[in-house]
Legacy VTK file of the C-alpha trace (Angstrom):
# vtk DataFile Version 3.0
C-alpha trace
ASCII
DATASET POLYDATA
POINTS 136 float
46.441 2.602 21.840
45.444 1.682 18.276
43.788 -1.602 19.230
41.050 -0.008 21.358
40.422 2.540 18.600
40.268 -0.195 15.943
37.906 -2.210 18.156
35.684 0.833 18.616
35.588 1.492 14.869
34.785 -2.167 14.143
32.056 -2.245 16.782
30.555 0.955 15.359
30.504 -0.564 11.870
28.781 -3.707 13.157
26.140 -1.659 14.991
25.562 0.501 11.890
25.220 -2.581 9.669
22.828 -4.170 12.146
20.737 -1.007 12.301
20.601 -0.855 8.480
19.435 -4.492 8.396
16.697 -3.817 10.963
15.605 -0.680 9.134
15.541 -2.501 5.784
13.649 -5.399 7.348
11.052 -3.027 8.780
10.613 -1.376 5.374
10.142 -4.736 3.667
7.625 -5.879 6.278
5.707 -2.649 5.738
5.757 -3.136 1.970
4.480 -6.691 2.308
1.679 -5.566 4.615
0.729 -2.738 2.242
0.520 -5.082 -0.753
-3.067 -5.981 0.115
-4.284 -2.394 0.484
-6.830 -1.323 -2.087
-7.053 2.205 -3.395
-10.130 3.747 -1.736
-10.153 6.689 -4.160
-12.355 6.301 -7.243
-10.184 6.530 -10.391
-12.151 9.442 -11.830
-10.811 11.905 -14.363
-10.651 14.501 -11.590
-8.635 12.247 -9.274
-6.220 11.368 -12.082
-5.888 15.052 -12.977
-5.056 15.896 -9.355
-2.542 13.023 -9.310
-0.981 14.373 -12.515
-0.613 17.817 -10.902
1.070 16.270 -7.851
3.405 14.287 -10.106
4.303 17.444 -12.048
5.009 19.362 -8.860
6.727 16.699 -6.753
8.065 13.924 -9.001
9.090 15.259 -12.415
12.390 16.687 -11.167
13.740 13.165 -10.582
11.468 10.845 -12.589
11.031 13.110 -15.638
7.848 14.068 -17.505
7.296 10.557 -18.845
8.356 8.800 -15.620
11.449 7.211 -17.146
13.795 8.239 -14.293
15.478 10.867 -16.442
14.478 14.096 -14.733
17.025 16.907 -14.473
17.659 16.267 -10.754
17.611 12.499 -11.214
20.563 12.225 -13.595
22.998 12.961 -10.767
21.488 10.486 -8.313
22.833 7.054 -7.457
20.904 4.867 -7.538
19.001 6.396 -10.427
15.292 7.100 -9.950
13.020 4.243 -10.947
11.708 4.012 -14.483
8.037 4.137 -13.529
6.861 2.805 -16.888
8.664 -0.441 -16.053
8.365 -0.317 -12.265
4.712 0.578 -11.619
3.136 -2.480 -13.328
5.179 -4.757 -11.051
3.476 -3.495 -7.884
0.034 -3.369 -6.325
-1.634 -0.049 -5.580
-0.921 -0.645 -1.891
2.788 -1.159 -2.529
2.965 2.012 -4.623
1.100 3.936 -1.929
3.565 2.633 0.653
6.619 3.617 -1.412
5.220 7.105 -2.015
4.345 7.404 1.677
7.597 6.236 3.292
10.161 6.585 0.510
12.623 3.980 -0.683
15.618 2.877 1.422
19.121 3.741 0.300
17.869 6.113 -2.376
16.901 9.753 -2.741
13.192 8.828 -2.878
11.652 10.825 -0.019
8.721 9.996 2.201
5.708 12.066 1.156
3.304 11.154 3.977
4.027 14.340 5.920
3.642 16.497 2.790
0.763 14.908 0.880
-2.549 13.845 2.376
-3.619 10.214 2.202
-6.097 11.090 -0.548
-3.408 12.904 -2.552
-1.101 9.889 -2.333
-3.860 7.573 -3.575
-4.630 10.009 -6.417
-0.953 9.949 -7.310
-1.112 6.141 -7.460
-3.997 6.420 -9.949
-1.924 8.780 -12.076
1.112 6.477 -11.893
-1.037 3.734 -13.425
-2.013 6.044 -16.273
1.601 7.171 -16.727
2.863 3.586 -16.838
0.262 2.703 -19.457
1.874 5.220 -21.814
-1.027 7.698 -21.719
0.090 10.536 -19.446
LINES 1 137
136 0 1 2 3 4 5 6 7 8 9 10 11 12 13 14 15 16 17 18 19 20 21 22 23 24 25 26 27 28 29 30 31 32 33 34 35 36 37 38 39 40 41 42 43 44 45 46 47 48 49 50 51 52 53 54 55 56 57 58 59 60 61 62 63 64 65 66 67 68 69 70 71 72 73 74 75 76 77 78 79 80 81 82 83 84 85 86 87 88 89 90 91 92 93 94 95 96 97 98 99 100 101 102 103 104 105 106 107 108 109 110 111 112 113 114 115 116 117 118 119 120 121 122 123 124 125 126 127 128 129 130 131 132 133 134 135
């Protein structure tokens, strides 16, 4: 009786691991494809200001005011939210847009594409660049 149950549990674990691998692979392929995207939004003061407002409303809780990953909601998360001052310069605008749009696997980073318009997400990317430069 226990052998069939153990086999079922093992098979379920293998299927779950395989699904996680496929999902992770799809995310990585999407990130690689997005790397070449260029921000179509002009980095005007108005666009950056709108991006700052979005960051304040949607991101500060986890990433903190300065983007260091130390927001009140973020301290309880595992893995911790990214330190954007360190993280943002390592990525293209397209990669940042992708991460904001679809979230980050195995973390609390949500997908914002159903909440924020495409233009809002690109404006947020502009603001992330300003934030990472130390001039929020």
